Each structure stands twice: as structure tokens, then as C-alpha cells.
N, C-alpha and C positions, 0 to 999 in steps of 0.2 A: 425557513430556518433563520434563526436569529444571527446577527453578526457575530456575537460571541461564540455561538455554536460553529459558525463557519470558520472562525479563527481557530477554535479548538480542533476541528477536523483537520485543518491545514497543519497544525502543530503535531497532531498525532501521526499524520503521514510523514512529516519531516523528521520526527523522532526516530523513524526507522533508518534514515539515511545519515543523520548527523546528531551530535550531542547538542541538546537544547541549552540555552542560557538558563541561569538560575531563575530569572524573571519568567521566562517561558515555561519552565517546569512548574513553578508555583502556580501560574495562571492555569496551566493544564490540570494539575492535581485538584485545585480548588473547583474548577468548572466541572470536571468529570465526576467529582464527588457530589456536586449539587444538581447536575442535570442527568436525568435518567436516560435520555436519548443518546447523549454523548458517552455515557457509561457503557451502554449497549454497543455503540459503535467502536469504542476502544477495545472491548472484549472481542468483537468480531474481527477487528484488525489484527489483534494478537493471535487469534485462532488461525486466521488465514496465513499469517506469517509462519506459524509453526507447521502448518500443513505443507506450505511451499518448501520450507527447509527440509522437512522429512521426505518429501517427494524427490527433491534434488539429491538427497543422500542415497536413496534407494534406486535411482535410475540415472546415474551420472552420464551414461552414454546416450540418453534419449535425445539430447540436443547437442550435436557435434560442434555447434558454434556458428556455422555458416549455412545459409539456405542455398540450395542449388539454384543455378540461374534460371532453369525452366520453371521452377516454382515461383521465383521472383517475378518472372514475366507474366505468369498466370494471375498473380495477385495484382500486378499493375493493371492488367486488362480488366479484372473484376472491379477494380476501384474506378475505372473510367465509366462503367455502366451505372 
């Protein structure tokens, strides 16, 4: 992956969490327009975001917020192996 593509992937991800600067948005738009791979990645990232948002709206109680201690212990044990 080219360094410009790496930077574009980082900016695409960060744009989900914060407002990009004007310079970053221009770089992103220009690169995504010119690079087929980054264009596909941007579309996939958008689709994934929409799917996650839709899933969280339809199942708000699926993740109560805290993992029970016994499950945490099992995960810790599995990570040791």
C-alpha cells in the first residue's frame, strides 16, 4: 500500500470519530476520487458504519455495557494460551 493510501485509510477512519481539517478533507476527497482501492475502502467503511448503527438501533439491549466477571476471566485465560 502506498504511503498516500495509508494516510487516506487513516483519515477515513478518523473521519468517523472527529471532524477533519479542511486540508485533510481536501486530501481525502482528491485521493479517494483518483484511487480505486481507496474509493472501494471508503465505500466499505461507510457500509460497515451504517450496518453497525442499524444493528445497535434494533438491539439496544444486546450489550448491557459490562461483561460479567466470569467471562472476563475466561477471556484472560484464553489470551494466555
